[in-house]
Steps between C-alpha positions, in 0.01 A plus 500: 500500500734363240812374676820338372709282747854418383656194680317185596703391806326469847466882523348542147268208525369637826432833346335344195266294723410793728427749234318260280269410783439877555365525150783648298600413142851353545768429244817318601854509361778247557791355303385148603240379254390226742436748784291723267292209379439388859390845602263517197345169600479564881396861511331559160740783413667603175868427468803618305829300478800740511728745690291755685754785441480459115288733290356226279394296804336783670307605192391146436368506865305811428705734738389814302146441600543361843440674835767336708817305448654298789844357463536206742794296369767370743733785400469838645703669230303327219170607666619867511615480137174331388306793667692755317442326168131462579466875569681578178256279307210688666360298791289714742682401816796280584598318822799300582548220760850510669639292779831677592523820710689679225196645320287603801667833552494573124121520454503891458754467221315205327172697533613839386780417258409157364119518533471172695194539724538234767760265654383193691734330742317212664789434751506862612119512542496181680772611743297816587192297554690294750649810660146639547398183667801503728408845628164341627623165639144378598396530134532210266510741208500881441438691191505876445263734317474877418863545448589319815281719728267215585561128559295187489611235754383140512480367859392171632267524816657263757335360819493760762488803283280774648294559197342148494130528549483877436344684207710707264318811604584450869854418409543821306330717769712350774838518319454870397736437212472557121485124412231310304447128474420474134503132431473170696580148395312230703479134428602551138253784436587862452267751665481881448388588848275791632503642853276219639755223408631302796854382500578137583801300590692378181377785281748654250436870516619758259560845665571829328622812649825709562800287604512657849135437559509139382798431734318659792167327425667158510646577837163624643320181380767280660677374195881449562665772291865564635715674251749297326865564601688207354458309174675199360487455119594179313584547143667792331243567221425849369183493713720431806743782402216752442347398832817522702570839367156626612527337845850648548346850475257436785779382741404116489791268547525276197695177438507347158619157424608419142691195377657657182820684590499728197141597569597575870771754370238662283262538781764640735572768230124592489412480864653711777376366823377141427725217628568278201580135595651282237358160598245233410154605625417132539766454764272459814778546756604831320147634502466413873843673574390809312188527707223357289266447781568840662449714190186708484453375145647240279462567116570226243574704193714284260429474141393133542149450618553162630798610714287777646211262583742259679684783690163642618381170634836460682470849648150425618619181676793694649255739669547811279251774588403620160578328162498649155524284189560630155374311206545557124215296403166578666335158475772349727377692798204260512747214574627667817373357824287724717768659722258736672468882507870541582577415135470685178546404144591752225481401133711710233247357240198650687686829566577535138144408392363765742732779385454431129114479542499830693720676230283359210177591657630848581571539125149374423315787683131535456303811442393530859811390695847368464627179665806566710572175692354159459593181709338186620469414869357206702640255258332663205149524668514887517637781282645834599469786240612852535306759284538863422158691513531703183310811412142400406467218752123490543496432885764754605400681824223240592536353851556122474195432715282636227653293224365153415842331521544157350502203735837330541713814501634748743668851476830429692634846471495830320818701435436876479826697443730391781216376725381135514130458608348189622141553393173472684146564390539882506814495282467585133733460204614830333660556162871423509469254793680170484256236611603156633242226428490153644257260321420136474319338213465698174794715423476884540642664178389857551382729785156495367489122560471551882134610455221233474342532165 
């Protein structure tokens, strides 16, 4: 696809890198000549110096012959205006990156009246990834698929877990639940397992299934999974605000500590039940007084990565049960010490990359199938792709056991209408199904790619 990205801050540069690596022809726009030159050298893209909302700039960038325009400057309003201008010039699709909550509820207006096709809000999406993980406390990370009807949870297998030494086939039969272990990370290797695979202590396992079944499955196998009732949040970022709002609706008791008094007033106006505390999160005695050690989860969600790392480490030393750390920059996560399976790190950069890549691949549908969702798991060692089996799919109706499926991949789920199937050898893909594929090694770009040539 031919893609224009306007704005070369951290967000825009992340999108340039991800989409260029995915094989797209990328042109960048920025008013900073040095930033454009750096992008041209670093990523091998074309660049235009100018204001992204201006007709001359957009035509110089080739908007009239481009498939997608993404406005990713630091100004929400400028991004919306740039998308409107790009649509007027003739770009195929336009998407805006926003950071405030103001535009989230206006998507129907922007779509139907203004013609803007997508709004990305990294903070909102990160908050809801954290929220999904909070609903399954034993999980390090949780992602949703099939419109939220199925979830993928990453869980560390600790000493004493009842599944150690058992095959996946035996585990599935004994649990009698609709769950599927679709990937395992062991000693740095990513394995797409079959039913004969035996679980070992220290494995990172990735489980897919309905939320209720994953929750019950973890209880059955002996993984601690008590529901979270109280949360302490340090930092009043937009991510913190979005998350607190979601937690409030489920009856979770939330305390949010923020140093800036004006920000506290704003948060109080936006949140109805969260207790806002105007204080320094680095005040150890305050954290202790407010119940740091007794909270079911402590979440470091400020806009400063360094602060979040320090607070997460302090929470660990203080005996917090589950710790969540938000980072803006993905690479910094590698600098965190190993704090065990009670900790989880969420990167806004990775969230944005996943959403953007999913959206772009959905636009780049092939003749046989359309990509609906794409993300990396197991530190990039495996990929999850959601396809739609379009009319004409050559293997529709054929049981999976009769197909010569490629090694290193697994069908993790099939969505048929409102039903989610977790397939076995007798299951077949039908036209119109949404098929969730987990693969390692070579990327799967169409549904036909699951068959060994």
